[in-house]
C-alpha positions as CSV (number, residue, x, y, z in Angstrom):
1,X,0.0,0.0,0.0
2,X,2.8,2.4,0.9
3,X,4.7,1.6,-2.2
4,X,1.7,2.5,-4.5
5,X,1.0,5.6,-2.5
6,X,4.6,6.7,-2.9
7,X,4.5,6.0,-6.7
8,X,1.3,8.0,-7.1
9,X,2.7,11.0,-5.1
10,X,6.0,11.0,-7.1
11,X,4.0,10.6,-10.3
12,X,1.8,13.6,-9.5
13,X,4.8,15.7,-8.3
14,X,6.7,15.0,-11.5
15,X,3.6,15.7,-13.7
16,X,3.0,19.0,-11.9
17,X,6.7,20.1,-12.2
18,X,6.7,19.2,-15.9
19,X,3.5,21.1,-16.5
20,X,4.9,24.2,-14.7
21,X,8.1,24.0,-16.6
22,X,6.3,24.0,-20.0
23,X,8.7,21.6,-21.6
24,X,6.0,20.0,-23.7
25,X,4.3,23.3,-24.7
26,X,6.0,23.6,-28.1
27,X,5.1,19.9,-29.0
28,X,1.5,20.4,-28.0
29,X,1.3,23.7,-29.9
30,X,2.7,22.1,-33.1
31,X,0.4,19.1,-33.0
32,X,-2.9,20.8,-32.0
33,X,-3.8,21.5,-35.6
34,X,-3.0,18.0,-36.8
35,X,-4.9,16.3,-34.0
36,X,-7.9,18.6,-34.4
37,X,-8.0,18.0,-38.2
38,X,-7.9,14.3,-37.6
39,X,-10.6,14.5,-34.9
40,X,-12.9,16.3,-37.3
41,X,-13.3,13.1,-39.2
42,X,-14.7,11.3,-36.2
43,X,-18.4,11.8,-35.9
44,X,-19.6,13.0,-32.5
45,X,-23.0,13.8,-31.0
46,X,-22.0,17.2,-30.0
47,X,-20.6,19.5,-32.6
48,X,-18.0,22.0,-31.4
49,X,-16.6,25.0,-33.4
50,X,-13.1,24.5,-34.7
51,X,-11.4,27.1,-32.3
52,X,-13.0,25.4,-29.2
53,X,-11.7,22.0,-30.3
54,X,-8.2,23.5,-30.9
55,X,-7.9,24.7,-27.4
56,X,-9.4,21.5,-25.9
57,X,-7.1,19.3,-27.9
58,X,-4.1,21.5,-27.0
59,X,-4.8,21.2,-23.3
60,X,-5.5,17.5,-23.5
61,X,-2.3,16.7,-25.4
62,X,-0.3,18.9,-23.0
63,X,-1.6,16.9,-20.0
64,X,-1.1,13.6,-21.8
65,X,2.5,14.3,-22.8
66,X,3.4,15.4,-19.2
67,X,1.6,12.4,-17.7
68,X,3.4,9.9,-20.0
69,X,6.8,11.5,-19.3
70,X,6.1,11.4,-15.6
71,X,5.0,7.7,-15.8
72,X,8.2,6.9,-17.7
73,X,10.3,8.8,-15.1
74,X,8.7,6.9,-12.2
75,X,9.1,3.5,-14.0
76,X,12.8,4.2,-14.9
77,X,13.5,5.6,-11.4
78,X,12.0,2.5,-9.8
79,X,14.0,0.2,-12.0
80,X,17.2,2.1,-11.1
81,X,16.5,1.9,-7.4
82,X,15.5,-1.8,-7.7
83,X,18.8,-2.6,-9.6
84,X,20.8,-0.8,-7.0
85,X,19.1,-2.7,-4.2
86,X,19.7,-6.1,-5.9
87,X,23.4,-5.6,-6.6
């Protein structure tokens, strides 16, 4: 239980620090038009104007990029600590 709680806290801290640093801002900015154009081909019940979709997709991609990077950092960090403990 403590191990998973520690993982979650470290994951959230790294995600927050990455979001504050803005390291993935340029990537999300570049990809927002491409993702929005691709999503326009998917039929949805609620139609949203293109500018609203742009901002929503930008924010979603920004969060996803930061969360994936934080998850990878926690995984790699745990593997490094585990390898140090077993040698």
